[in-house]
N, C-alpha and C positions, 0 to 999 in steps of 0.2 A: 574555753567554753563560750565566751562572749563572741569571739570571732566566729565560731561555728554557728551561733544563733544568728549573728548578723548576716553571715553568708546564707544561712537557711532562710532568714527573712528576706534578704535580697533576692534569693532564688525564688521565694514565693512571690516576691514583688515582680520579678522578671516574668515568672510564669503567669501571674495574674495579668500583667500587661500584654503578653502575647495572646492570652485567651480573649481579652477585650478586642484586640486588633482583629482576631479571627472572626469574632462576632460582628464587629463593625463591617468587615469586608463582606461577610455573608449577607448582612442586611443590605449593603449597597448593591450587591449582585442581585438580590431578590428584587430590589426596587427597579433596577435596569430591566430585568426580565419582565416585570409587570408593565413597565412603560412600553416595551416592545410589543407586549400582548395587546395593550390598548390600541396602539397604533395599527396592529394587524387587523383589529375588528372594525376600525373606523376608516381606514384608508382605502385606496384603490390601487389598481395595477399601474405600473409606471407608464406614463404617456396618456393616462385616462383623465377624466374630469377632475376638478378640484375636490378636495376632501369634503366630507359631509359638513353641512353648516355654512358652506360658501355658496354664493349665487352663481348659476351658470352664466357663461359669457353672453348667450343670446337665447331667446325663447320664441317658438312658433306659436302664434295666437291660436291656431286651430287645434294645437295639442293641449292647450290648457282650458279653453272654453268650450270645445266641442263643435264650434262653428267652423264651417269650411272657409278656407282662405279665398279671397276674391280671385276669380279667373282672370288670367292675363289677356285672353283673347275673346272676351265677352262680346256678343253681337250688339251692335249699336241699335238704338231705337229707330224704327222707320220714320222717315221724315215726311212721307207722303200722307195723303188723306186716308180716311177709313175706306175699307173695301166696298165696292159697289153692291148695293142690295139686290137680291135676285128679283127678276121681273115678276110683276103680278100676273097671275094666270087668269085670263078672261074666261067667262063662262063658255064661250064658243069653242075654246080649246080644252075643255074639261071632258075628254073622252079617251078611251083606250081601245085597243084592238090587237089583232094578230096579223103579222105580215104573211105573204104567200110562202115565205121561207120558214115560217113557224116561230118567228121571234116576237116577243112582246113589244107592243108599241104604246107609248104614252104621249099624247099630243101636248101635254103640259110643258114638255121640254122645249117646245118651239116658241114659248111665250117670249115676247119682246121682239119678235121678227115678223115681217110679212110672210104669209103662208098661202100657197096655192093648193087647193084640193081638187083633184081631177077625178070625176065620177065617170067610169067607163065600163063597157061590157065587152066580153071577148069576141062576140059575133058581130059587133057594130062596125060597119064600113067607115063611118065618119070618125069613130074612135081610132081606127087604123091609120087614117090620114093624119090625125093629130099626133099619133104616137111618134112619128118621125121628128116632129118639132120638139116634143117633150124630151126625147132622147138626146137631141142636140143641145138644148139650152139648159137642161137640168144640171149637168156637171159644171157649167160656167157660173151659175148663180146659186149653187147649192148652199154655200155658207150664208149668203145674204137673204135669199128668198127660197126656202125649201119648197119643193114640189112633191106632193104626196098623192099617189094614185089610190083610188078607192074602187076596187073591182067588185061588180055585182051583176045580178041578172044572168048568172051562168054557173057552170061547174068549176071546181077548183082546177081540175086537169086542163080545161080549156083556157083558164086564166093564165096558168103557168106557160102554156104553149104560146099564148099571145105575147107575154113578156119576153120569152126567148126569141121569137120571130122578129120583134122590133127593137131588140137590144136595150131593153128597159131594166135589166138585172141590177144596175147600180142605183136605180130609183126606188125609193121606198114604196111598196105596193101593199095596201091593206086588203085582206080578204073579207068581203062583206056579203057572203052568199045569202045570209038571212035578211039583208037589207036594213039593218039597224041604223047604220050611219046615213044611208040614203033617206030614211024617214026623218032622222034628226035634222038634216039640212034641207028637208022638203024638196028633194030631187025626185022627179017623177019620170024623167026620160034621160037618155044618154045622147050625146056626150055633154056634160055640164061642168063648167069651172066655177068654183066658189073661191073668191079671193078675199083674204082677211088681212087688214093692215096691221102694223106693229102695235096698235092700241087695242086690237081685238074687235074692230068694226068690220062688218062685211061690206066690201066696196064693189064687189061684182058677183052676180049670180046668174049664170046663163052660158050660152054658146060663145065660143071664140075660135076663129080660124088661126092658123099658125102664125101669120103675120101680126095679128092683133094680140095674141098671147105673148109673143116675143116683146112687143112694145110695152105691154103692161108690166111684165116682169122686170124689164130693164129700168123702167121708171121707178118701180118700187125699190130696186137695188140701189138707185142713186138718190132716193129720198132721204 
């Protein structure tokens, strides 16, 4: 009976020991599973950035502050002086008109240059003789000394025929059938040249033959 009880007790002891081992093994397994679960929530895919809580290897300033990164090819600051101020428009050039071709004309755009205004009429023989000189020298001095015709004392059709006959199509010709510009510049007869220097002063008002006109325009261009 004692042996049986000892065996039974030992058996219970052995059974008790096995159950404890099972419980400890189960607890250890649960701990491992829990650790893997935590790692799965906080880790990243293989080859990715470091785990949460560690600093990245490098940081772009524009991505954290919102400010754009400095351009690598930024233009350099000009080293020259300030841009030239537009020329002051003298009162003598504060007028507008319409060309024989129908375009708007604003004399203010000629400010800062010497200007020649040629007042002519389509039926004038003297104007016809001067037209050849104007057609010859106007293209040569166009940028330096603009020559602008002001056609008056006639009809528009006759004015356009005059321009075609003497090859003046490249020269600006203002239509002034009502005589507004003739009155403004106190022109009472044809053919009259009004020459304005680059400062807006009238330096000639009157007749010029071809030779004298060429000499004055050349002098103004070289001034």
